[in-house]
Steps between C-alpha positions, in 0.01 A plus 500: 500500500180405682141603447399836651200478732507881517530620137811691398295774331319560829827506698645763266260747661708467818839515334755756621808583292480176300457283807243413764551508875404178669418436865476149641316388813794297628678803639759529227595856399321645194676475167460632147476249219373452145128439447572183306659353813211531745143374546559188294540126548638231273232284334224683683252472212461273202599640161134527397404682818790742468393582145138544605595734785708713265264515202158494666562682829816710509517657154129607491543680835822683418336794321273572796788471748717726286222760475434502875870560558467801268196630694261392223177333613463162322222438250223249567686227309831583668330490839354154432841374388651638819228341715582169336870565564435572868302177545780297345764686702326371812500143370846471342721588797656241736273607789197382305676172423543460878130578545407225253722262695329600824145443379574188293446248785146633551430495127652152472270373777196629310620340177566171677152504656335572162688217328419258781130589466517438124661162555230405752227602256656290226525204738126517563434479127753231409536153643856487369614754756534280806583650841863396463527669158335814636751519783782441254382787280466733798848407622640581156327841501631571850855414393490735201356788701745445785789513255380836374461629856859407583643634174251748356548508124558843347216431258238577765649843563541561127138403437392742772696782335324437168156440653210729412528838671219688326307540826803648678568734209139622500515558877813714462350697212190567712711671767645849510856538368709770667847599379752646744799689365786606726831634377651542849445166674543179307256211499642152553410169340572140600493139385125512571399848373122478531372572852150453641359398838445125490226501764296748297572374149439708190122484459388685811392858554817558703733324257809677375813404309830678453734441208814711452550585131844661533714675759283810461156358414270272697154368422241480777179315412203530737126555516346838436459708820125503437497123536695498827215537749635278778477619859779583743426177688547290188825686434625399843424133428688507171801679650513248784499213252775662295713556809451136600605391150816713513594343833463143368 
């Protein structure tokens, strides 16, 4: 069995009669399956990362998730654990791995430039670093970076998952949390459950995030209405950008 990028405890909130209905984008008909069989990949994480995700992220957030599903507002500590959970949910899914792959060439170019500059500075201070040696060192650096670009090691993605997220957590906790309960129409989740508008981000006065908690509960995080003082014209600009993004 592979590693779940969407936790099984979370998926149980969308379970129906001991199974979960799954819809794929490839046009195949929907089917009902066991939670253990979906949203996972073989060898997705290292053993250490899998343990860290379970012990440090998933388990601390389960009480808050369970309470929200029971219509109980989470405590301050439960809310912080859930904010942490949400940040990691964004990072741990395959779509974020693809995002890391997409931006890596740009990051690699910056790293290469910084290392080249360091080599040049050392060459100015040492007579042992002749021009031919300098070029040799730079060629070696370029080879290593190019190899990573062509076959991006999982470690970069794993390091990003575990990277400090305290700023993101504080931003989420500084926003307004709204809980929507609906017993008639079910909320859906996906292999990338956290939604926000990429062109706006999460630290703007218009920022908002949605995160389904179960089939009948959804979390909507946004700014307080008192803070949303933008004009109709600015609304038009944002909507136009969002429409353009959806058409890309």
